[in-house]
N, C-alpha and C positions, 0 to 999 in steps of 0.2 A: 361669588366674588368677581368672576369674569363678566357675568351679566351686569353687575353694578358698574364695573369699569366701562363697559360699552355704553350703558345708559348715560353716564357722566360725559363720555366722549360725544355721544349724539346731541346731548344738551348743549355742550360748548360749540359744536359745529353749527347747530341750528341758530344759536344766539348770534354767532359771528355773521352768518349769512343774512339773518333778518336785520340786524342793526347796521352792518357794514357791507351791504350787498356789492357796492361798486368796488371796494377795496378787495373783497374776497374773490370776486370774478377776475379782477386784475391779477391777483396772486395765482389763480388757476391758469390764466392765459400765459403767465410768465414762463411756464415750463415749456410751452410750445412756440413762443414767439420772443425773439430777442428784443423786439421793440418794447414790449410790455415790461420785460425784465429791466431794460435800460431805464425805462420811466420810473420804476420802483426804486432803482438804485440812485437815480438823479434826485428824486424827491426827498429821500432819506427820512420821511416822516413816519414810516411804518413802525419804528421803534417807540414812537410817542403816542400811538393810537391804541385804543383798548383792544382792538382785534389782535394785536401782538400779544397781549396778556392772555387772551382766550386760547390762542393756539399754542402758546408756551405752556399753559396749564394742561392743555390736551396732550401735548407731547410728554409732559412730566407724569401724567396719569397712565397713559397708554403704553409707553415703552416698558415700565416695570411689569405691566400685564403680559407682555410678550415673554419676558424672562420667566415670569411665574408659570406660564403655560409650558415653556420649554422644560423647566426643571420638574414640573409636576408630571409631565408625560414621560420624561426620561427616567423617572424614579422606578417605573415599572420594569426597566431594563437594567437597573443597577441596584446596588445594595446601600445607596446613600440614604440616610435618614434625614428628612427635611422637617422643619417646623410646620405647624398648621398653616393653611393657605393665607389666612388673614394676617397672621404674624409674619409669615415669610414675605408677603407683599409689602408689609410695613417696613421690613428690613431693607428690601430692595429699593423701595421708594425713598427711604431716608438716605441710603447710600448714593442714589442718583441725584437727589437734591444737593447733597454735599459736594459731589463732583461738579454739578452745574454751577454752583456759586463759587467754588474754588477756581474753575476755569474762567469765570467772569472777573473775579478779583485779579487773577494773574494777567488777564487781557488788559484790564485797566492799568495795572502797573507797567506792563510791557509797552502799551501805547503812550503812556505819559513819559516814560524814560526816554523813548526814542522819538517822541513828538509825532506820533502817528494817529492823532485824534480823528482826522478826516477819514483815514483808511479804516479806523475802528468802526465807523458808522456803516461803511460799505460791507465790511466783514460781518457785522452783526445782522445787517439786513439780509445778506446772502444766507447766513446761518438760519435766520428766522424762516426764510422761504424753504430751505431744505427741511427744517423741522416740520413745516406745514405739510409738505408732500409726504414725508415719512409717516406722519400721524395719520393722514388719510389712507395711506397704504395699509397701515396696521389696523385701522378700523375695518378694512375689508377682509384682511387675512386672519385676524384674531378669531372671529367667530367660526370661520372655516376650520382653522386648526383645532380649536377647542372642541367643537361639537362633532367633528369627524375623527378626532383623536389622531390626527396625522401631522405631527410636528415636522416631518420631513419637508413639508412645504417651505419651511424656513430656509432650507438649504437650496432647494431647486427652483423656487419661484421668488420668494421675498428677497433673499440676499442678492441675486442678480439684478433685480429692479432697484434695490437699495444702492448698489454700486454704480449703476448707470446714472441715477439721479445725483448721487454724491459727486461723481466726477464731472457731470454737466455743470453743476454750480461751482465746483472747485475751479474748473477751467475758466468759467465766466468771471469768477472773483479775481483770478490772476490776470485776466485781460483788462480788468477795470480798475486796478490799483496802480498808482504811480508813486515814485519816491519812497518805496519801502524795500528794505533789504530782503531778498528772497531767502538768504541764509537765516536771518533773524526769525522770519516768519516760519520757516521750516522747523527750526528748533522749538518754537512755541507750539506749533501744531502737533508735532510728534510727541512732545512731552505732556501736553495737557489734553489733547483731543483723541489721541490714539493709545498712548502708553497705559493709562489707568484701565482701559477695557481689555487690553492684551494681558495685563497682570491678573485681572479677574478671570479671564478665560484660562490662563495658565493654572491658576489655583483650582479651577473646576476640573481641568484635565488631570491634574495630579490626584485629586480625590477619586476620580474614576479608576 
């Protein structure tokens, strides 16, 4: 199952870099250069190009793979009975898809109510870039974690890098938006982008 996920991921990455080399390189450079990041945010066309679809699919496939590895490796240290890997992955994937579309619907509602359509494009572009880097990180770490059976890498290597990239783009987003209430955005962000994952984590800890 993990090998299949990695093959799908490699296929999507290869397809993206072959068909959209310029945009893919621009996205890579955006992490290290504010000039390229500003260019992507100004253009605002990333959301309407197929490379956005490829990397969104990559993130949708690869993140449940991380959770699958985490639970599969943790089961040896706990008494929790999990479904078969394919079935368990399907459950996680379905749940993540539902959260993904729920967050998108709430964002559409939120931006229409408060007339933040322009800010929505900046937010979605920033979020797309964050998913792009997170997916590339996972493509590197997942095979290491799975084949060495060391899920502790999640805590000591992946999570610190995840937090650094997250706050890099979060701060850039806050610097590039105008005319939006920070309170409204904070309420949206905490309720739809953080709370669901904290609840899932809490449920897992309770079962432990």
